[in-house]
C-alpha positions in Angstrom: -3.1 -0.6 22.8 -5.3 -3.3 21.3 -6.6 -2.8 17.7 -10.1 -3.4 19.2 -9.8 -0.5 21.7 -12.7 2.0 21.1 -10.2 4.8 21.5 -8.1 3.5 18.6 -7.9 5.9 15.6 -9.4 3.3 13.3 -12.1 2.2 15.7 -14.8 4.3 14.0 -13.8 3.9 10.4 -16.5 1.4 9.6 -19.1 4.0 10.1 -20.1 6.9 7.9 -20.8 5.0 4.7 -22.5 7.3 2.1 -24.0 4.4 0.2 -24.0 0.7 -0.3 -21.0 -1.0 -1.9 -21.0 -0.9 -5.7 -23.1 2.2 -5.9 -20.2 4.4 -6.9 -20.3 6.4 -3.6 -17.3 6.3 -1.2 -17.4 5.7 2.6 -17.0 8.6 4.9 -13.7 7.5 6.4 -12.2 7.1 2.9 -13.4 10.6 1.8 -11.7 12.0 4.9 -8.5 10.2 4.0 -8.6 11.6 0.5 -9.1 15.1 1.9 -6.1 14.6 4.1 -3.8 13.7 1.2 -5.0 16.2 -1.3 -2.2 18.3 -2.5 0.5 16.1 -0.9 3.9 16.6 -2.4 6.3 13.8 -3.3 8.8 14.8 -0.7 6.1 14.3 2.0 5.7 10.7 0.9 9.3 9.6 0.4 12.9 10.8 0.7 13.3 9.9 -3.0 11.6 11.7 -5.9 12.6 11.3 -9.5 15.8 13.3 -10.4 15.1 16.2 -12.7 16.0 15.7 -16.4 16.9 12.1 -16.0 15.5 9.0 -17.8 13.8 6.6 -15.5 11.7 3.5 -16.1 8.0 4.0 -15.3 6.0 1.8 -13.0 2.8 2.1 -11.0 1.4 0.5 -7.8 -2.2 0.2 -6.7 -2.9 1.2 -3.1 -6.3 -0.4 -2.8 -8.5 0.3 0.2 -11.6 -1.6 1.0 -13.8 -2.9 3.9 -13.3 -6.4 5.1 -14.7 -8.5 8.0 -12.8 -6.4 10.6 -13.1 -3.0 9.0 -11.1 -0.9 6.5 -8.2 -2.7 4.9 -5.5 -2.4 2.2 -4.4 -5.0 -0.3 -0.8 -6.3 -0.3 0.9 -9.1 -2.0 3.9 -11.2 -1.1 6.3 -11.7 -3.9 7.4 -15.2 -4.9 10.4 -16.5 -3.0 12.4 -17.3 -6.2 12.1 -13.9 -8.0 15.4 -12.3 -9.1 14.6 -9.1 -7.2 12.6 -8.4 -4.0 12.0 -12.1 -3.5 9.6 -12.9 -0.7 8.9 -9.2 0.1 5.4 -7.8 0.7 4.4 -5.0 -1.7 1.5 -3.2 -3.3 0.3 -4.8 -6.5 1.9 -3.2 -9.4 4.7 -3.2 -11.9 6.1 -1.6 -15.1 4.1 0.6 -17.4 3.9 -1.2 -20.7 3.7 0.7 -24.1 0.1 -0.5 -24.6 -1.0 0.8 -21.2 -2.9 4.1 -21.2 -0.8 5.6 -18.5 0.0 4.6 -14.9 -3.6 4.1 -13.8 -4.2 1.5 -16.5 -0.8 -0.2 -15.6 -1.6 -0.4 -11.9 -5.0 -2.0 -12.5 -3.6 -4.4 -15.1 -0.8 -5.5 -12.9 -3.1 -5.9 -9.9 -5.4 -8.0 -12.0 -2.6 -10.2 -13.3 -1.1 -10.6 -9.8 -4.2 -11.0 -7.6 -7.1 -11.8 -9.9 -9.1 -8.7 -8.9 -11.6 -7.3 -11.3 -10.6 -3.7 -12.3 -14.2 -2.7 -12.9 -14.8 -3.1 -9.2 -12.2 -0.5 -8.3 -12.9 3.2 -8.0 -9.7 5.1 -8.8 -9.7 8.1 -6.4 -6.3 9.8 -6.6 -3.0 9.6 -8.4 -0.1 10.6 -6.1 3.1 12.3 -7.1 5.8 10.2 -8.7 8.3 8.6 -6.4 11.7 7.1 -7.1 13.4 3.8 -6.3 17.1 4.4 -6.5 18.2 0.7 -6.5 16.2 -0.1 -9.6 16.0 3.3 -11.2 12.2 3.1 -11.5 9.8 6.0 -11.1 6.8 4.7 -9.2 3.3 6.3 -9.5 1.1 5.4 -6.6 -2.6 5.0 -7.5 -5.1 5.2 -4.7 -8.3 3.2 -5.2 -11.3 2.0 -3.3 -12.8 -1.4 -3.7 -16.3 -0.5 -4.6 -17.2 -4.1 -5.5 -14.8 -6.5 -3.6 -14.0 -9.9 -5.0 -11.8 -12.8 -3.9 -8.0 -12.3 -4.5 -5.3 -14.9 -4.7 -1.8 -15.5 -6.1 -3.0 -15.3 -9.7 0.5 -15.4 -11.1 2.5 -17.8 -8.9 5.7 -17.1 -10.8 5.6 -13.6 -9.3 3.2 -13.8 -6.3 3.2 -16.1 -3.4 -0.1 -14.8 -1.9 -2.4 -11.8 -1.7 -3.7 -10.5 1.6 -6.2 -7.9 2.7 -4.5 -6.2 5.7 -6.8 -4.4 8.2 -5.7 -0.9 8.9 -6.3 -1.5 12.6 -3.5 -4.1 12.4 -1.2 -1.8 10.7 -1.5 1.0 13.3 -1.5 -1.3 16.3 1.8 -0.5 18.1 2.3 -4.3 18.8 2.8 -4.7 15.0 5.2 -1.8 14.5 9.0 -2.1 14.3 12.0 -0.3 12.9 13.7 -2.4 10.2 17.5 -2.2 9.9 19.6 -3.5 7.1 23.4 -4.0 6.9 23.6 -1.3 4.2 22.7 1.2 6.9 19.0 1.4 6.0 16.6 2.1 8.8 12.9 2.5 8.2 9.4 1.7 9.5 8.1 -1.9 9.4 4.9 -3.8 10.0 4.6 -7.4 11.2 1.2 -8.4 10.0 -0.3 -11.6 8.5 3.0 -13.5 9.1 4.8 -11.0 6.9 7.4 -8.3 7.5 6.4 -5.3 5.5 9.4 -2.9 5.0 11.2 -0.8 2.5 9.3 1.3 -0.1 5.9 -0.3 0.8 6.2 0.2 4.5 7.6 3.7 4.1 4.6 4.8 2.0 2.1 3.1 4.3 3.7 4.8 7.3 3.4 8.3 5.6 -0.2 7.7 4.5 -1.2 6.6 7.9 0.4 9.6 9.5 -1.2 12.0 7.0 -4.6 10.5 7.6 -4.2 10.9 11.3 -4.6 7.2 12.0 -1.1 6.5 13.4 -0.5 6.2 17.2 2.8 6.3 19.0 4.8 3.1 18.7 8.2 1.9 20.1 10.7 2.9 17.4 13.4 1.3 19.4 12.0 -2.2 18.7 14.3 -3.3 15.8 14.1 -6.1 13.4 17.1 -6.9 11.1 16.9 -8.0 7.5 19.5 -9.1 5.0 17.5 -9.5 1.8 
């Protein structure tokens, strides 16, 4: 099914705006998304939630939705190829919560600004999702949902950490042509997206997959189509 098909779940998302950009109001499709994820539990988003009574390092990611030239989209970065961990992998903007940050929301916005150059004042923070856990690194991750009320150009603002920043249309994410199952020698199997010359997999793809499902935007895709990774 083409992403331009009028029967596609995201075909009507560009409608229903409640006000102009920058007015503080949110578009109808985004409000419906927020209603769909209200009250979601951590185990509905990931297999891994923070272990009780354990010390983990705190981090936050910004899941930033907006409206681009081809409709609703989400902001992703591609990490620099020479990073010590997760080199070259697509991800949501984000990183560790620093002592001077006023919690995970401030950390997510600060990291996104440092990585992509976005202006935090143009972001409407809409929800803070339950904490998730990354077993390999021991990080607790707080996903912060935002809407780009005043969009601005983004780029690899910190080339030491980021190779590029891309706004990925939701229609491209849900298009079955771009969906794959990613397999790793460790035995890992999970959803993946082949978009913008990137293979999105791991934590980022898993969370995107669950959010698209909860929003009712996903369509059936060939899970038997596999792509192997070794990084």
